[in-house]
All heavy atoms as a GROMACS GRO file, in nm:
protein
  602
    1MET      N    1   2.195   0.714  -0.775
    1MET     CA    2   2.054   0.741  -0.759
    1MET      C    3   2.007   0.686  -0.623
    1MET      O    4   2.042   0.576  -0.585
    1MET     CB    5   1.974   0.675  -0.871
    1MET     CG    6   1.826   0.706  -0.867
    1MET     SD    7   1.748   0.644  -1.016
    1MET     CE    8   1.618   0.549  -0.943
    2ALA      N    9   1.927   0.760  -0.552
    2ALA     CA   10   1.875   0.718  -0.422
    2ALA      C   11   1.775   0.607  -0.437
    2ALA      O   12   1.705   0.600  -0.540
    2ALA     CB   13   1.811   0.836  -0.351
    3GLU      N   14   1.768   0.523  -0.338
    3GLU     CA   15   1.673   0.414  -0.339
    3GLU      C   16   1.532   0.471  -0.335
    3GLU      O   17   1.498   0.557  -0.256
    3GLU     CB   18   1.698   0.326  -0.216
    3GLU     CG   19   1.608   0.208  -0.205
    3GLU     CD   20   1.644   0.125  -0.084
    3GLU    OE1   21   1.596   0.156   0.026
    3GLU    OE2   22   1.722   0.029  -0.099
    4GLN      N   23   1.444   0.423  -0.424
    4GLN     CA   24   1.306   0.468  -0.429
    4GLN      C   25   1.218   0.361  -0.367
    4GLN      O   26   1.234   0.242  -0.394
    4GLN     CB   27   1.262   0.495  -0.572
    4GLN     CG   28   1.118   0.541  -0.586
    4GLN     CD   29   1.095   0.676  -0.523
    4GLN    OE1   30   1.161   0.774  -0.554
    4GLN    NE2   31   0.998   0.684  -0.432
    5LEU      N   32   1.127   0.402  -0.281
    5LEU     CA   33   1.035   0.309  -0.214
    5LEU      C   34   0.895   0.331  -0.264
    5LEU      O   35   0.857   0.438  -0.307
    5LEU     CB   36   1.042   0.332  -0.064
    5LEU     CG   37   1.177   0.317   0.002
    5LEU    CD1   38   1.168   0.353   0.151
    5LEU    CD2   39   1.231   0.175  -0.014
    6VAL      N   40   0.816   0.224  -0.256
    6VAL     CA   41   0.673   0.232  -0.290
    6VAL      C   42   0.596   0.171  -0.174
    6VAL      O   43   0.639   0.077  -0.111
    6VAL     CB   44   0.642   0.161  -0.426
    6VAL    CG1   45   0.670   0.014  -0.418
    6VAL    CG2   46   0.500   0.187  -0.467
    7PHE      N   47   0.481   0.232  -0.144
    7PHE     CA   48   0.396   0.186  -0.037
    7PHE      C   49   0.256   0.155  -0.096
    7PHE      O   50   0.220   0.201  -0.203
    7PHE     CB   51   0.379   0.295   0.068
    7PHE     CG   52   0.507   0.326   0.141
    7PHE    CD1   53   0.594   0.421   0.090
    7PHE    CD2   54   0.539   0.261   0.256
    7PHE    CE1   55   0.714   0.451   0.155
    7PHE    CE2   56   0.658   0.290   0.324
    7PHE     CZ   57   0.744   0.384   0.273
    8VAL      N   58   0.180   0.078  -0.020
    8VAL     CA   59   0.044   0.041  -0.061
    8VAL      C   60  -0.047   0.075   0.059
    8VAL      O   61  -0.013   0.047   0.174
    8VAL     CB   62   0.035  -0.109  -0.092
    8VAL    CG1   63  -0.109  -0.154  -0.106
    8VAL    CG2   64   0.114  -0.145  -0.215
    9THR      N   65  -0.160   0.134   0.030
    9THR     CA   66  -0.264   0.154   0.131
    9THR      C   67  -0.386   0.081   0.082
    9THR      O   68  -0.428   0.099  -0.034
    9THR     CB   69  -0.294   0.303   0.152
    9THR    OG1   70  -0.175   0.369   0.195
    9THR    CG2   71  -0.403   0.324   0.255
   10ILE      N   72  -0.443  -0.004   0.167
   10ILE     CA   73  -0.566  -0.073   0.134
   10ILE      C   74  -0.678  -0.004   0.213
   10ILE      O   75  -0.670   0.009   0.335
   10ILE     CB   76  -0.559  -0.224   0.168
   10ILE    CG1   77  -0.446  -0.289   0.088
   10ILE    CG2   78  -0.693  -0.291   0.142
   10ILE    CD1   79  -0.420  -0.434   0.123
   11GLU      N   80  -0.780   0.040   0.141
   11GLU     CA   81  -0.893   0.106   0.204
   11GLU      C   82  -1.018   0.021   0.182
   11GLU      O   83  -1.030  -0.050   0.082
   11GLU     CB   84  -0.913   0.245   0.139
   11GLU     CG   85  -0.793   0.334   0.151
   11GLU     CD   86  -0.805   0.465   0.074
   11GLU    OE1   87  -0.897   0.475  -0.012
   11GLU    OE2   88  -0.725   0.556   0.100
   12TRP      N   89  -1.113   0.031   0.275
   12TRP     CA   90  -1.236  -0.046   0.264
   12TRP      C   91  -1.348   0.024   0.340
   12TRP      O   92  -1.324   0.113   0.420
   12TRP     CB   93  -1.220  -0.190   0.311
   12TRP     CG   94  -1.191  -0.203   0.457
   12TRP    CD1   95  -1.284  -0.218   0.557
   12TRP    CD2   96  -1.064  -0.199   0.523
   12TRP    NE1   97  -1.222  -0.224   0.678
   12TRP    CE2   98  -1.087  -0.211   0.659
   12TRP    CE3   99  -0.933  -0.183   0.478
   12TRP    CZ2  100  -0.983  -0.212   0.751
   12TRP    CZ3  101  -0.832  -0.184   0.569
   12TRP    CH2  102  -0.856  -0.198   0.703
   13ASP      N  103  -1.470  -0.019   0.314
   13ASP     CA  104  -1.587   0.036   0.382
   13ASP      C  105  -1.600  -0.030   0.518
   13ASP      O  106  -1.629  -0.150   0.528
   13ASP     CB  107  -1.714   0.008   0.300
   13ASP     CG  108  -1.712   0.080   0.167
   13ASP    OD1  109  -1.647   0.185   0.157
   13ASP    OD2  110  -1.775   0.030   0.072
   14GLY      N  111  -1.574   0.044   0.623
   14GLY     CA  112  -1.593  -0.003   0.761
   14GLY      C  113  -1.736   0.010   0.805
   14GLY      O  114  -1.822   0.059   0.731
   15PRO      N  115  -1.768  -0.032   0.928
   15PRO     CA  116  -1.904  -0.028   0.975
   15PRO      C  117  -1.961   0.115   0.979
   15PRO      O  118  -2.082   0.134   0.955
   15PRO     CB  119  -1.897  -0.084   1.118
   15PRO     CG  120  -1.760  -0.137   1.136
   15PRO     CD  121  -1.674  -0.089   1.025
   16LYS      N  122  -1.881   0.215   1.009
   16LYS     CA  123  -1.931   0.352   1.020
   16LYS      C  124  -1.860   0.448   0.927
   16LYS      O  125  -1.908   0.558   0.902
   16LYS     CB  126  -1.920   0.401   1.163
   16LYS     CG  127  -2.009   0.324   1.258
   16LYS     CD  128  -2.006   0.382   1.396
   16LYS     CE  129  -2.099   0.300   1.483
   16LYS     NZ  130  -2.112   0.353   1.615
   17ARG      N  131  -1.738   0.413   0.881
   17ARG     CA  132  -1.662   0.507   0.798
   17ARG      C  133  -1.563   0.427   0.713
   17ARG      O  134  -1.547   0.308   0.730
   17ARG     CB  135  -1.587   0.609   0.884
   17ARG     CG  136  -1.488   0.544   0.977
   17ARG     CD  137  -1.413   0.650   1.060
   17ARG     NE  138  -1.324   0.591   1.154
   17ARG     CZ  139  -1.200   0.549   1.131
   17ARG    NH1  140  -1.152   0.560   1.009
   17ARG    NH2  141  -1.126   0.497   1.225
   18ARG      N  142  -1.496   0.495   0.624
   18ARG     CA  143  -1.391   0.436   0.541
   18ARG      C  144  -1.271   0.407   0.634
   18ARG      O  145  -1.231   0.491   0.711
   18ARG     CB  146  -1.355   0.536   0.434
   18ARG     CG  147  -1.277   0.477   0.323
   18ARG     CD  148  -1.371   0.419   0.217
   18ARG     NE  149  -1.289   0.381   0.103
   18ARG     CZ  150  -1.303   0.269   0.037
   18ARG    NH1  151  -1.400   0.187   0.069
   18ARG    NH2  152  -1.226   0.238  -0.064
   19GLU      N  153  -1.215   0.288   0.624
   19GLU     CA  154  -1.099   0.249   0.704
   19GLU      C  155  -0.985   0.218   0.609
   19GLU      O  156  -1.003   0.196   0.489
   19GLU     CB  157  -1.132   0.128   0.789
   19GLU     CG  158  -1.243   0.157   0.890
   19GLU     CD  159  -1.269   0.042   0.983
   19GLU    OE1  160  -1.176  -0.034   1.012
   19GLU    OE2  161  -1.384   0.029   1.028
   20ALA      N  162  -0.861   0.213   0.664
   20ALA     CA  163  -0.744   0.190   0.580
   20ALA      C  164  -0.629   0.131   0.663
   20ALA      O  165  -0.620   0.158   0.783
   20ALA     CB  166  -0.699   0.319   0.515
   21ASP      N  167  -0.547   0.054   0.596
   21ASP     CA  168  -0.421   0.004   0.653
   21ASP      C  169  -0.309   0.030   0.554
   21ASP      O  170  -0.322  -0.004   0.436
   21ASP     CB  171  -0.428  -0.148   0.678
   21ASP     CG  172  -0.503  -0.184   0.804
   21ASP    OD1  173  -0.503  -0.103   0.898
   21ASP    OD2  174  -0.560  -0.294   0.809
   22PRO      N  175  -0.198   0.089   0.599
   22PRO     CA  176  -0.081   0.110   0.514
   22PRO      C  177   0.014  -0.009   0.521
   22PRO      O  178   0.026  -0.072   0.627
   22PRO     CB  179  -0.017   0.236   0.571
   22PRO     CG  180  -0.054   0.232   0.715
   22PRO     CD  181  -0.187   0.165   0.724
   23PHE      N  182   0.079  -0.042   0.409
   23PHE     CA  183   0.176  -0.152   0.404
   23PHE      C  184   0.298  -0.109   0.325
   23PHE      O  185   0.291  -0.020   0.241
   23PHE     CB  186   0.114  -0.275   0.335
   23PHE     CG  187  -0.004  -0.331   0.406
   23PHE    CD1  188  -0.132  -0.291   0.369
   23PHE    CD2  189   0.011  -0.419   0.511
   23PHE    CE1  190  -0.244  -0.341   0.436
   23PHE    CE2  191  -0.100  -0.469   0.579
   23PHE     CZ  192  -0.228  -0.431   0.540
   24GLY      N  193   0.410  -0.175   0.350
   24GLY     CA  194   0.530  -0.146   0.277
   24GLY      C  195   0.642  -0.105   0.372
   24GLY      O  196   0.621  -0.111   0.493
   25PRO      N  197   0.752  -0.068   0.320
   25PRO     CA  198   0.779  -0.034   0.181
   25PRO      C  199   0.834  -0.152   0.101
   25PRO      O  200   0.882  -0.248   0.157
   25PRO     CB  201   0.887   0.073   0.192
   25PRO     CG  202   0.967   0.030   0.312
   25PRO     CD  203   0.865  -0.030   0.408
   26TRP      N  204   0.823  -0.139  -0.030
   26TRP     CA  205   0.893  -0.223  -0.124
   26TRP      C  206   0.993  -0.134  -0.194
   26TRP      O  207   0.968  -0.018  -0.221
   26TRP     CB  208   0.795  -0.282  -0.227
   26TRP     CG  209   0.709  -0.390  -0.174
   26TRP    CD1  210   0.735  -0.523  -0.178
   26TRP    CD2  211   0.581  -0.377  -0.114
   26TRP    NE1  212   0.635  -0.595  -0.122
   26TRP    CE2  213   0.536  -0.506  -0.082
   26TRP    CE3  214   0.499  -0.269  -0.082
   26TRP    CZ2  215   0.413  -0.531  -0.020
   26TRP    CZ3  216   0.378  -0.291  -0.019
   26TRP    CH2  217   0.335  -0.422   0.011
   27THR      N  218   1.109  -0.189  -0.227
   27THR     CA  219   1.210  -0.114  -0.300
   27THR      C  220   1.183  -0.127  -0.449
   27THR      O  221   1.167  -0.239  -0.501
   27THR     CB  222   1.351  -0.170  -0.268
   27THR    OG1  223   1.374  -0.158  -0.127
   27THR    CG2  224   1.458  -0.093  -0.342
   28VAL      N  225   1.175  -0.013  -0.516
   28VAL     CA  226   1.153  -0.011  -0.662
   28VAL      C  227   1.277  -0.064  -0.731
   28VAL      O  228   1.387  -0.024  -0.701
   28VAL     CB  229   1.119   0.132  -0.710
   28VAL    CG1  230   1.111   0.137  -0.862
   28VAL    CG2  231   0.993   0.182  -0.644
   29ARG      N  232   1.258  -0.159  -0.824
   29ARG     CA  233   1.367  -0.213  -0.901
   29ARG      C  234   1.341  -0.187  -1.049
   29ARG      O  235   1.227  -0.191  -1.095
   29ARG     CB  236   1.384  -0.362  -0.874
   29ARG     CG  237   1.429  -0.388  -0.730
   29ARG     CD  238   1.460  -0.531  -0.702
   29ARG     NE  239   1.347  -0.621  -0.707
   29ARG     CZ  240   1.258  -0.638  -0.607
   29ARG    NH1  241   1.268  -0.568  -0.496
   29ARG    NH2  242   1.160  -0.721  -0.619
   30GLU      N  243   1.447  -0.161  -1.122
   30GLU     CA  244   1.435  -0.127  -1.264
   30GLU      C  245   1.363  -0.234  -1.346
   30GLU      O  246   1.294  -0.202  -1.442
   30GLU     CB  247   1.574  -0.099  -1.324
   30GLU     CG  248   1.631   0.034  -1.279
   30GLU     CD  249   1.760   0.065  -1.351
   30GLU    OE1  250   1.776   0.028  -1.467
   30GLU    OE2  251   1.845   0.130  -1.288
   31ASP      N  252   1.381  -0.362  -1.307
   31ASP     CA  253   1.319  -0.468  -1.384
   31ASP      C  254   1.170  -0.485  -1.354
   31ASP      O  255   1.100  -0.565  -1.414
   31ASP     CB  256   1.391  -0.601  -1.365
   31ASP     CG  257   1.379  -0.654  -1.222
   31ASP    OD1  258   1.317  -0.589  -1.136
   31ASP    OD2  259   1.435  -0.764  -1.196
   32GLY      N  260   1.120  -0.404  -1.258
   32GLY     CA  261   0.978  -0.410  -1.225
   32GLY      C  262   0.936  -0.526  -1.136
   32GLY      O  263   0.817  -0.546  -1.109
   33SER      N  264   1.033  -0.606  -1.088
   33SER     CA  265   0.999  -0.725  -1.010
   33SER      C  266   0.930  -0.689  -0.879
   33SER      O  267   0.860  -0.772  -0.820
   33SER     CB  268   1.124  -0.811  -0.984
   33SER     OG  269   1.221  -0.738  -0.915
   34HIS      N  270   0.948  -0.566  -0.831
   34HIS     CA  271   0.876  -0.524  -0.709
   34HIS      C  272   0.726  -0.528  -0.731
   34HIS      O  273   0.650  -0.555  -0.637
   34HIS     CB  274   0.923  -0.386  -0.664
   34HIS     CG  275   0.894  -0.278  -0.766
   34HIS    ND1  276   0.967  -0.265  -0.881
   34HIS    CD2  277   0.798  -0.182  -0.766
   34HIS    CE1  278   0.917  -0.163  -0.950
   34HIS    NE2  279   0.814  -0.110  -0.882
   35LEU      N  280   0.681  -0.507  -0.854
   35LEU     CA  281   0.537  -0.509  -0.880
   35LEU      C  282   0.479  -0.649  -0.862
   35LEU      O  283   0.369  -0.664  -0.812
   35LEU     CB  284   0.510  -0.457  -1.021
   35LEU     CG  285   0.547  -0.308  -1.044
   35LEU    CD1  286   0.531  -0.274  -1.191
   35LEU    CD2  287   0.467  -0.219  -0.953
   36ALA      N  288   0.556  -0.752  -0.899
   36ALA     CA  289   0.510  -0.890  -0.878
   36ALA      C  290   0.503  -0.921  -0.729
   36ALA      O  291   0.409  -0.989  -0.685
   36ALA     CB  292   0.606  -0.988  -0.950
   37GLU      N  293   0.600  -0.871  -0.652
   37GLU     CA  294   0.595  -0.892  -0.508
   37GLU      C  295   0.471  -0.826  -0.446
   37GLU      O  296   0.404  -0.883  -0.361
   37GLU     CB  297   0.720  -0.835  -0.442
   37GLU     CG  298   0.845  -0.913  -0.472
   37GLU     CD  299   0.968  -0.848  -0.411
   37GLU    OE1  300   0.955  -0.754  -0.330
   37GLU    OE2  301   1.079  -0.893  -0.445
   38ILE      N  302   0.441  -0.705  -0.490
   38ILE     CA  303   0.324  -0.634  -0.439
   38ILE      C  304   0.198  -0.709  -0.482
   38ILE      O  305   0.104  -0.726  -0.400
   38ILE     CB  306   0.320  -0.487  -0.489
   38ILE    CG1  307   0.438  -0.412  -0.426
   38ILE    CG2  308   0.188  -0.422  -0.455
   38ILE    CD1  309   0.461  -0.275  -0.484
   39GLN      N  310   0.192  -0.754  -0.604
   39GLN     CA  311   0.076  -0.828  -0.651
   39GLN      C  312   0.055  -0.956  -0.570
   39GLN      O  313  -0.057  -0.987  -0.529
   39GLN     CB  314   0.091  -0.863  -0.799
   39GLN     CG  315  -0.028  -0.933  -0.859
   39GLN     CD  316  -0.011  -0.960  -1.007
   39GLN    OE1  317   0.101  -0.960  -1.060
   39GLN    NE2  318  -0.119  -0.985  -1.075
   40ASP      N  319   0.162  -1.028  -0.540
   40ASP     CA  320   0.152  -1.148  -0.456
   40ASP      C  321   0.100  -1.113  -0.316
   40ASP      O  322   0.014  -1.182  -0.262
   40ASP     CB  323   0.286  -1.220  -0.445
   40ASP     CG  324   0.330  -1.286  -0.574
   40ASP    OD1  325   0.242  -1.306  -0.663
   40ASP    OD2  326   0.448  -1.319  -0.587
   41PHE      N  327   0.155  -1.007  -0.256
   41PHE     CA  328   0.108  -0.962  -0.125
   41PHE      C  329  -0.042  -0.931  -0.128
   41PHE      O  330  -0.118  -0.974  -0.040
   41PHE     CB  331   0.187  -0.841  -0.079
   41PHE     CG  332   0.122  -0.770   0.035
   41PHE    CD1  333   0.135  -0.819   0.165
   41PHE    CD2  334   0.046  -0.655   0.014
   41PHE    CE1  335   0.071  -0.757   0.271
   41PHE    CE2  336  -0.018  -0.591   0.121
   41PHE     CZ  337  -0.004  -0.643   0.250
   42LEU      N  338  -0.085  -0.856  -0.231
   42LEU     CA  339  -0.227  -0.816  -0.237
   42LEU      C  340  -0.317  -0.935  -0.257
   42LEU      O  341  -0.427  -0.942  -0.201
   42LEU     CB  342  -0.247  -0.714  -0.350
   42LEU     CG  343  -0.182  -0.578  -0.325
   42LEU    CD1  344  -0.193  -0.493  -0.452
   42LEU    CD2  345  -0.244  -0.508  -0.206
   43LYS      N  346  -0.273  -1.034  -0.334
   43LYS     CA  347  -0.353  -1.156  -0.353
   43LYS      C  348  -0.368  -1.229  -0.221
   43LYS      O  349  -0.477  -1.270  -0.184
   43LYS     CB  350  -0.289  -1.246  -0.458
   43LYS     CG  351  -0.373  -1.371  -0.484
   43LYS     CD  352  -0.307  -1.463  -0.584
   43LYS     CE  353  -0.389  -1.583  -0.617
   43LYS     NZ  354  -0.458  -1.647  -0.507
   44ARG      N  355  -0.259  -1.246  -0.147
   44ARG     CA  356  -0.268  -1.314  -0.017
   44ARG      C  357  -0.357  -1.237   0.080
   44ARG      O  358  -0.438  -1.293   0.151
   44ARG     CB  359  -0.128  -1.333   0.044
   44ARG     CG  360  -0.044  -1.438  -0.024
   44ARG     CD  361   0.082  -1.475   0.053
   44ARG     NE  362   0.158  -1.359   0.098
   44ARG     CZ  363   0.250  -1.296   0.027
   44ARG    NH1  364   0.278  -1.340  -0.095
   44ARG    NH2  365   0.316  -1.192   0.076
   45TRP      N  366  -0.343  -1.104   0.080
   45TRP     CA  367  -0.426  -1.021   0.168
   45TRP      C  368  -0.572  -1.036   0.133
   45TRP      O  369  -0.658  -1.053   0.220
   45TRP     CB  370  -0.382  -0.874   0.158
   45TRP     CG  371  -0.436  -0.788   0.269
   45TRP    CD1  372  -0.376  -0.761   0.387
   45TRP    CD2  373  -0.560  -0.720   0.272
   45TRP    NE1  374  -0.455  -0.679   0.462
   45TRP    CE2  375  -0.571  -0.651   0.394
   45TRP    CE3  376  -0.667  -0.708   0.182
   45TRP    CZ2  377  -0.679  -0.575   0.430
   45TRP    CZ3  378  -0.776  -0.632   0.219
   45TRP    CH2  379  -0.780  -0.567   0.341
   46ARG      N  380  -0.600  -1.025   0.004
   46ARG     CA  381  -0.740  -1.039  -0.042
   46ARG      C  382  -0.798  -1.176  -0.007
   46ARG      O  383  -0.912  -1.187   0.037
   46ARG     CB  384  -0.747  -1.017  -0.195
   46ARG     CG  385  -0.893  -1.016  -0.246
   46ARG     CD  386  -0.898  -1.031  -0.396
   46ARG     NE  387  -0.851  -1.165  -0.430
   46ARG     CZ  388  -0.772  -1.194  -0.533
   46ARG    NH1  389  -0.730  -1.098  -0.613
   46ARG    NH2  390  -0.735  -1.316  -0.557
   47ASP      N  391  -0.720  -1.282  -0.023
   47ASP     CA  392  -0.768  -1.416   0.005
   47ASP      C  393  -0.796  -1.439   0.151
   47ASP      O  394  -0.880  -1.522   0.185
   47ASP     CB  395  -0.666  -1.520  -0.046
   47ASP     CG  396  -0.659  -1.529  -0.198
   47ASP    OD1  397  -0.745  -1.468  -0.265
   47ASP    OD2  398  -0.564  -1.591  -0.249
   48THR      N  399  -0.726  -1.369   0.241
   48THR     CA  400  -0.744  -1.393   0.385
   48THR      C  401  -0.824  -1.284   0.455
   48THR      O  402  -0.885  -1.311   0.557
   48THR     CB  403  -0.606  -1.405   0.456
   48THR    OG1  404  -0.533  -1.282   0.439
   48THR    CG2  405  -0.528  -1.522   0.403
   49GLU      N  406  -0.826  -1.163   0.401
   49GLU     CA  407  -0.889  -1.051   0.473
   49GLU      C  408  -0.972  -0.963   0.382
   49GLU      O  409  -0.981  -0.843   0.406
   49GLU     CB  410  -0.780  -0.965   0.540
   49GLU     CG  411  -0.698  -1.043   0.638
   49GLU     CD  412  -0.607  -0.950   0.720
   49GLU    OE1  413  -0.656  -0.844   0.759
   49GLU    OE2  414  -0.493  -0.988   0.743
   50ALA      N  415  -1.037  -1.021   0.283
   50ALA     CA  416  -1.116  -0.940   0.190
   50ALA      C  417  -1.218  -0.856   0.266
   50ALA      O  418  -1.277  -0.901   0.361
   50ALA     CB  419  -1.187  -1.032   0.091
   51LYS      N  420  -1.232  -0.734   0.225
   51LYS     CA  421  -1.323  -0.637   0.289
   51LYS      C  422  -1.417  -0.580   0.183
   51LYS      O  423  -1.382  -0.567   0.067
   51LYS     CB  424  -1.244  -0.522   0.349
   51LYS     CG  425  -1.130  -0.562   0.440
   51LYS     CD  426  -1.174  -0.588   0.580
   51LYS     CE  427  -1.050  -0.608   0.666
   51LYS     NZ  428  -1.078  -0.674   0.788
   52PRO      N  429  -1.541  -0.541   0.223
   52PRO     CA  430  -1.632  -0.483   0.127
   52PRO      C  431  -1.583  -0.344   0.079
   52PRO      O  432  -1.530  -0.268   0.158
   52PRO     CB  433  -1.763  -0.469   0.205
   52PRO     CG  434  -1.723  -0.473   0.350
   52PRO     CD  435  -1.596  -0.554   0.358
   53GLY      N  436  -1.596  -0.320  -0.048
   53GLY     CA  437  -1.556  -0.191  -0.105
   53GLY      C  438  -1.407  -0.165  -0.101
   53GLY      O  439  -1.362  -0.051  -0.093
   54MET      N  440  -1.328  -0.272  -0.110
   54MET     CA  441  -1.183  -0.260  -0.097
   54MET      C  442  -1.122  -0.185  -0.216
   54MET      O  443  -1.156  -0.209  -0.330
   54MET     CB  444  -1.122  -0.401  -0.090
   54MET     CG  445  -0.974  -0.402  -0.061
   54MET     SD  446  -0.913  -0.571  -0.039
   54MET     CE  447  -0.856  -0.606  -0.204
   55THR      N  448  -1.031  -0.092  -0.186
   55THR     CA  449  -0.959  -0.016  -0.285
   55THR      C  450  -0.810  -0.023  -0.250
   55THR      O  451  -0.775  -0.013  -0.132
   55THR     CB  452  -1.002   0.133  -0.284
   55THR    OG1  453  -1.142   0.141  -0.308
   55THR    CG2  454  -0.928   0.214  -0.390
   56VAL      N  455  -0.725  -0.037  -0.351
   56VAL     CA  456  -0.580  -0.041  -0.332
   56VAL      C  457  -0.520   0.083  -0.390
   56VAL      O  458  -0.544   0.118  -0.506
   56VAL     CB  459  -0.518  -0.168  -0.394
   56VAL    CG1  460  -0.368  -0.166  -0.382
   56VAL    CG2  461  -0.576  -0.292  -0.329
   57VAL      N  462  -0.436   0.153  -0.309
   57VAL     CA  463  -0.366   0.272  -0.355
   57VAL      C  464  -0.218   0.246  -0.342
   57VAL      O  465  -0.169   0.218  -0.233
   57VAL     CB  466  -0.406   0.395  -0.269
   57VAL    CG1  467  -0.332   0.520  -0.316
   57VAL    CG2  468  -0.556   0.416  -0.271
   58MET      N  469  -0.144   0.253  -0.453
   58MET     CA  470   0.002   0.245  -0.451
   58MET      C  471   0.055   0.386  -0.460
   58MET      O  472   0.005   0.466  -0.540
   58MET     CB  473   0.054   0.161  -0.569
   58MET     CG  474   0.032   0.014  -0.548
   58MET     SD  475   0.094  -0.090  -0.685
   58MET     CE  476   0.248  -0.018  -0.729
   59TRP      N  477   0.157   0.417  -0.379
   59TRP     CA  478   0.208   0.554  -0.382
   59TRP      C  479   0.358   0.557  -0.349
   59TRP      O  480   0.409   0.470  -0.282
   59TRP     CB  481   0.130   0.642  -0.288
   59TRP     CG  482   0.121   0.594  -0.147
   59TRP    CD1  483   0.041   0.497  -0.098
   59TRP    CD2  484   0.200   0.639  -0.036
   59TRP    NE1  485   0.064   0.479   0.035
   59TRP    CE2  486   0.160   0.566   0.078
   59TRP    CE3  487   0.298   0.737  -0.022
   59TRP    CZ2  488   0.216   0.584   0.202
   59TRP    CZ3  489   0.353   0.756   0.103
   59TRP    CH2  490   0.314   0.681   0.212
   60LEU      N  491   0.423   0.658  -0.403
   60LEU     CA  492   0.567   0.680  -0.381
   60LEU      C  493   0.578   0.801  -0.286
   60LEU      O  494   0.517   0.904  -0.311
   60LEU     CB  495   0.636   0.711  -0.511
   60LEU     CG  496   0.628   0.604  -0.618
   60LEU    CD1  497   0.682   0.657  -0.750
   60LEU    CD2  498   0.705   0.481  -0.575
   61PRO      N  499   0.658   0.787  -0.181
   61PRO     CA  500   0.674   0.902  -0.090
   61PRO      C  501   0.748   1.016  -0.156
   61PRO      O  502   0.836   0.995  -0.238
   61PRO     CB  503   0.755   0.843   0.026
   61PRO     CG  504   0.823   0.723  -0.028
   61PRO     CD  505   0.736   0.673  -0.138
   62THR      N  506   0.710   1.135  -0.121
   62THR     CA  507   0.774   1.255  -0.176
   62THR      C  508   0.868   1.323  -0.077
   62THR      O  509   0.934   1.418  -0.111
   62THR     CB  510   0.666   1.356  -0.221
   62THR    OG1  511   0.584   1.386  -0.110
   62THR    CG2  512   0.586   1.299  -0.335
   63SER      N  513   0.867   1.270   0.047
   63SER     CA  514   0.958   1.324   0.150
   63SER      C  515   0.986   1.211   0.251
   63SER      O  516   0.913   1.111   0.254
   63SER     CB  517   0.895   1.442   0.221
   63SER     OG  518   0.784   1.402   0.296
   64PRO      N  519   1.090   1.223   0.331
   64PRO     CA  520   1.124   1.118   0.427
   64PRO      C  521   1.010   1.082   0.521
   64PRO      O  522   0.999   0.970   0.564
   64PRO     CB  523   1.244   1.174   0.502
   64PRO     CG  524   1.305   1.273   0.407
   64PRO     CD  525   1.188   1.333   0.332
   65ASP      N  526   0.925   1.176   0.556
   65ASP     CA  527   0.817   1.147   0.651
   65ASP      C  528   0.682   1.124   0.580
   65ASP      O  529   0.579   1.124   0.645
   65ASP     CB  530   0.805   1.256   0.755
   65ASP     CG  531   0.772   1.393   0.694
   65ASP    OD1  532   0.785   1.408   0.571
   65ASP    OD2  533   0.736   1.483   0.771
   66ALA      N  534   0.685   1.102   0.450
   66ALA     CA  535   0.561   1.085   0.375
   66ALA      C  536   0.483   0.963   0.422
   66ALA      O  537   0.361   0.965   0.426
   66ALA     CB  538   0.591   1.073   0.225
   67TYR      N  539   0.551   0.854   0.460
   67TYR     CA  540   0.481   0.734   0.505
   67TYR      C  541   0.399   0.764   0.631
   67TYR      O  542   0.281   0.729   0.639
   67TYR     CB  543   0.581   0.623   0.534
   67TYR     CG  544   0.516   0.495   0.581
   67TYR    CD1  545   0.448   0.413   0.490
   67TYR    CD2  546   0.521   0.456   0.713
   67TYR    CE1  547   0.386   0.297   0.532
   67TYR    CE2  548   0.459   0.339   0.756
   67TYR     CZ  549   0.393   0.260   0.663
   67TYR     OH  550   0.330   0.145   0.707
   68GLU      N  551   0.459   0.835   0.727
   68GLU     CA  552   0.390   0.870   0.848
   68GLU      C  553   0.273   0.963   0.820
   68GLU      O  554   0.165   0.951   0.875
   68GLU     CB  555   0.484   0.932   0.951
   68GLU     CG  556   0.581   0.836   1.012
   68GLU     CD  557   0.704   0.806   0.924
   68GLU    OE1  558   0.723   0.874   0.820
   68GLU    OE2  559   0.781   0.718   0.959
   69GLN      N  560   0.296   1.057   0.727
   69GLN     CA  561   0.189   1.149   0.690
   69GLN      C  562   0.073   1.074   0.624
   69GLN      O  563  -0.043   1.099   0.657
   69GLN     CB  564   0.242   1.256   0.595
   69GLN     CG  565   0.334   1.354   0.660
   69GLN     CD  566   0.399   1.448   0.559
   69GLN    OE1  567   0.376   1.437   0.439
   69GLN    NE2  568   0.483   1.537   0.607
   70ARG      N  569   0.101   0.982   0.537
   70ARG     CA  570  -0.002   0.906   0.467
   70ARG      C  571  -0.079   0.819   0.569
   70ARG      O  572  -0.200   0.813   0.566
   70ARG     CB  573   0.059   0.820   0.358
   70ARG     CG  574  -0.037   0.730   0.288
   70ARG     CD  575  -0.129   0.803   0.195
   70ARG     NE  576  -0.218   0.708   0.132
   70ARG     CZ  577  -0.319   0.740   0.055
   70ARG    NH1  578  -0.340   0.863   0.025
   70ARG    NH2  579  -0.394   0.648   0.008
   71ALA      N  580  -0.006   0.752   0.660
   71ALA     CA  581  -0.070   0.666   0.757
   71ALA      C  582  -0.160   0.750   0.848
   71ALA      O  583  -0.270   0.705   0.885
   71ALA     CB  584   0.036   0.592   0.838
   72ALA      N  585  -0.119   0.867   0.884
   72ALA     CA  586  -0.197   0.954   0.972
   72ALA      C  587  -0.320   1.009   0.903
   72ALA      O  588  -0.420   1.038   0.967
   72ALA     CB  589  -0.112   1.068   1.024
   73SER      N  590  -0.318   1.017   0.770
   73SER     CA  591  -0.431   1.074   0.700
   73SER      C  592  -0.538   0.974   0.670
   73SER      O  593  -0.647   1.011   0.622
   73SER     CB  594  -0.384   1.139   0.570
   73SER     OG  595  -0.348   1.039   0.475
   74THR      N  596  -0.514   0.847   0.696
   74THR     CA  597  -0.616   0.746   0.667
   74THR      C  598  -0.693   0.705   0.788
   74THR      O  599  -0.663   0.739   0.899
   74THR     CB  600  -0.551   0.621   0.605
   74THR    OG1  601  -0.457   0.571   0.694
   74THR    CG2  602  -0.490   0.653   0.470
   0.00000   0.00000   0.00000
């Protein structure tokens, strides 16, 4: 089975428009431990860079260039 990756995009209300930053990848593991790593990352990010109207989107790429496509769309 091919390695599956997961990415996170954090979106928030900017001064004039919705803004976003993409993060990752994390490697998906059967035991789910990647979710704890993502949760720890998000807690640290929130504690240091909390933004108004913050939304977290976790996503799995559907093609090799999906990360670039997602980053370009935000």
